[in-house]
N, C-alpha and C positions, 0 to 999 in steps of 0.2 A: 845363741840368741839374739844375736843383732843377723844373721844368716833365716833363720827360723822367719823372725817377722821382714826381713825381705822378698824372702820365697815364699810367703802370705800378700801381704803386698802385688806380690807378679802376676800369682792366682789370679787374681780380684779386677787389675786392669788389665787379663787378657781375654775372662770377660762378660766385663768391661765392653768388651771390642768388638769379640765375638759377637754378639751379642746387642751393643751400637750400628754395628757396617749393618745390618741383618732391618734395626729400625729403618737408618738412615736408606737404605736403599725403598721401601714400601715408601716411605713417606713421599718418597721423589717418585715416583711414582704413580700415588693417587693425584698428586700435586699435578702428574701429563695430565693427567685424565681428566684432570679438572677443571684445567687449563683449557686444553683441547677440546673439551663439553661441550664451555662455555662458546669457547670462540667458531661451535659448530662442526668439530675436526670427529677424528675417527669415524669416522661417513652418518651411519644412528646408530650407536651404539651409548646407548645414555651411563650417568652412575650404577644405576644398577646392576644393569647387563655387568662389567666392570666387578663390580659388588661383589654380583653370585657368582661368579668367575673364579680371581680371590680367594676367596671361598672355600669355592670347590677346592682349590690348589691347599691350604694349608690340609681342610679335611684330609686331604687325601696323604697327605705329607703322614697329620697326625693317623692317619688308619695307616704308613706303612713303621710308623717306628714301635707303636702299637706292636704290630706282626713281629717288628724284630724284638721285643721286647720277648716275646710270648716262645717265639722260639728259637730264637737263639741262648739259651744254655741247652738246648737237645741237640744243637748243633757240635755244641764244644765236646758235648757228653761222647759226640757219638765217634769226631772228628778222633777224641784225643782214646779213644776207647777201653773209660773208663772202670774202674777195678772200685765197686763201695766196699767199704770197708767196714763187716763188724764188729761190734760193743767187744772189749776184753782184746780184738782180732792184733792190735798192735800198740799194749801200754804207754811203751815209751813214748809213739804221735796225739792217741785219745789227750793222755796225760798234758800233754804241753800245748797242745793245740787251748785246750781247757781253760786253762792258766792262762794264757793268753789272754781267749772275748773274753773271758769273766774279766780280767787289767782290764781292758775299751771296755769294758763294756755293749759287748756289742753278742747277738746268742750267739750257741756253738759253731759252727760251720760242718754237713757235712761233712767225710773225708773219703776221699776217691786215693786210689794209687794209678796211674800210669805205667806198664813194663815197656818204660820207655830209659837208653842207655843213660840219653841223659839226661845234664843236671839241668832241673828247672820248676819251679810250683809257680802256679796258677791260682788264682780266685775266681769263680763268677756266681753269679743265680742274679734272677727278678729283686730282688728282696734281699736284708740282709739275711731275716730269719730262713729266706728257701736257700743258701746260700748254699756254698760245695769248695770247700782246699782239698786239688791235689798236687798232689805229691807226685815227680817223677824215681824212678826205681833206678835213676841215678843218681837225682839229688843223696837219700838216704846210703847210699854205695862212697860216693864219695867225700864226699863234705863231712864234719866231724859235725860231734849233736850238737856243739858251740853254735854253728854254723849254718848247722841242720834252725836250731830254736832260732837265730837270727832274721834267717829266710821265710821265718812263717813268725816271725814280731813280721815282716815287712809289707805279709801277705792282710793278717787282720788290720794292717792298716789304711788298708784299703777299703779295709771293709768298712772303719771306721767310719772313715770320710766319704761316706760313698758314693767310691768313685765310677761304679760304671752306670750306677743313676747317672751317675755328673756325661761320663762322655756321652751312652747313649742318651743322653737331650738331644746334650751341644752336636753331634757327629747328624743331625736333623735338618742345624742349621746354614752346608753349602748345595743340602738339597732341593730346601724351598728356594736359594736367591738363585738357585740353576733353572727351577723349576718360573721361577716371578719373571725372570729376562724374559723367556721363550715364548713366553703368554705376551709380555708386553711388545717382540718383537714382533709379533704375526698376528698382535691387533691392530694395530695402526692400517690404513688402507692408500692415504691419501700422499701424494710424491711430496708433501708437503710437511707431510709431519716426520716427512721419511730421517731426519737427520737426529730429533731430538728423542726419537724413536728407539734409533741402531744407539746412538749417545750412552740414556737409560738402560738399553738389552747390556750393551760391554759393561757399566754400571755392575747392572749382574755378576755379568763372568766375571769383572772382577771378585765382584764380594765373593764369590762364589773359592777363584780357586783363594782370595786371599786369610777368609772363614776355613778354608781346610787347612792353612797354612798354621793358626791361629790353636786350630783343637790339637795338630799334631803337638804345638809349645806346651800344652799345654800338661799333654799325656805327658810331654820330657818330666815338667815341673809334678804334676800329680805320682810325678816316679820317686825325683829326691824327696816328697811330701812323704812316702811311705818307708823312706830310706831313715829321712830321720827321727821318723816315728820308729822302728825298731832301734835305731839309736837307742832313745829314752826309754823309749819299756820295756827293752834286754838291760839298760846300761852300759849295752858292749859292743860297740859300733869298729871296732875291728875283728873281730868275729862275722860281721855282716860285709868289713872291706874282702873278706878272706875271702869269704865265702863268693863275693862279687865275681872274684880271677878266679876263680875256680870255677867256675859257670861260665864265666865266656872265655876261657881257655876250652870243656867239653865240650859246650856248641859248637865251636870254633871248628872240630873233629869228626863233628855230623855226614852226616851225607844225605841224611833225609828233606825229603822238602818237608820247611813249615804248616804246622794244620791252621786252623781256624782261629783256633785261641792265642796266636800269633802278639798279638794287640794283649793281652793278659800277664803274657809271661815275665817273671821279673829280669829274665834276662830276653832281648828278641834272640836270633839264631841270627839271622843276615844281617844282623850289625856286629853282631862278634867275631862272622867270619872277618866282616870289612879290614876288622880290628887288629883280630890276628894276625891276618893277611899283609898289616902295615907292619907290626912288631917284625913279623919271618922277617924280612925282608933289610932290617941290619939287627939278624940274633945275633951274631957276633959279638956286636955291643953287649948286648945286654945277657949271655949270658958268662957269667963270673968266674966261675968257677969248667970250662974249658969243659964239660964233660960231652956239651952237646947237645942235649936239652935245656928248654927252659921255667923251675921249679915258681910255686909263686910266690914266692919273697922275688926270683926273678922275673918274674911277669909280674909284677906288682911290680918297681921299679922301671921297665918300661913301658907302664899305663900314665906311669907321675911323669914322667917321660917326654908322653909323650900333649902336655898339660901347653911346654912348647913353641909345638906344630901349630902350622893352622888346619890341624883337621876336622875343627871344635867348630872349624861353617861349617861344612858342611854337614851337619848332624839338623840341620832344619825340615831333611823330610824324611825324620825318624818317630818315634814312637815313644824309645825309649835312653837316655843322655849317655854319650861317651862313656864308657867302664872308669874308666881316667877320671874323667869327674864327679862321679859319684861319692868314686873314695876319698877322691877329694876330700869335700864332704866333710863326709862321716870319718878325715881327719880332726876337718875345724874343731869337728864336735867332741869329736874326743879330745882335742888339744885341749878346747871348754872344761870338759867335766874334771879338765885335771887340775885345774886353774880354781875351778870353784865358782862358774861363770854364768852355767847350768841352775837358779833357782832350784827349789824343792816342788815350787806352783808351777814348772814349764808340761806338764805333764796335763794338766786341763787344756793350755790349750795348742794341743799337737792332737 
C-alpha cells in the first residue's frame, strides 16, 4: 500500500511539474513583453500584437492535438495490421476481457489480433468507449492463460486510468514551449532587447527538453500504475511478473522494426533488446543449469540481479521502466498480499 501511495504522489508531482514549467514560461514571456512594451521596446509591437501571436500559437497547438487525437487510432490500426475479432471468434479471450472490463467499470473494448510472432499487447482509442485492445499472436502462443489474463488486466488498467487521454494532453506541452520560445526569440528586434529575449528563449528550450523528460517519466509511472492494477485486479502479481519476463525475452529476439504503437505496448521492443543484451554479456553467470539457454526462472533472476547495477540510471530516455524494476514492484505487492497488508478496499484506490 505504501508503494501505491508513493506512486500516485509521484505521478501527481510529475503532472504539476509539467504544467508548472509551461505556466512559468508563459508568465515570464508576458512579463517580458509587458516590460519592453512599457519601455517602448519591441519597436512598435503592442500588447495586442503579442496577445494575438500567442493566441495563434495556442490555437495551432490545440488544432495539432485534436488532429493527433483524431487520426492516431487509424495510424495505429494500419501500422499494426489489426484484424478485428467477431463475437464468438475467440470465446476465452472475449470472456476474459469482458470480466476484466466489468470489474474495472469500463466499456468492453473491441478486440483485435495482430499476426505478429512477438509477445505483446496494447490498448488505444480516442475514448474509453471507442477503445481497442490488441493482442499479438505471439502473446497467445508463448504465454499461459494466467499470464495472458494478467497482461489483459494491465491493458484494462490503462483504460481505467485514462492513460491514452492523459498522455495525449501532456504530449503537446513540449511543442507549445518550443513554439513560444521561437516566437519570443524572433519577436524582439532591438539590440538592447537581445539579452533578455535570448534568456527567455533559452528558458523556453530548457522547458521543452525538461518537459519531454518529465513526460517520459510520467509514461513510466503510468506503466507501473497499470502493473499495480493488474496485480490487484487478478490477485496474481506472479503471473504478470512471469509474463513480463517472457515478453522481454521474446521481444529481444525480434528483428522487426518497432511500429507506431511502440509507446502503447506493455513491452518496449527497443528496451527489451537492450536489457537482454546486457544480461547475455553475463550469460554463464545466470545459466544455472548449464544448458546454454536462459529459461524464465533464470531470466527473472538475471533481471532481479540488474537492480544492483547502474543501468537503472539510463532509463530516463525510455517510455517504459526496466523489466526488473517492474518485477520487483510486483514481488513487493505479492509480499503485501501474503501478509494481508492490502485491504479489501484497495481496489477502489487503484
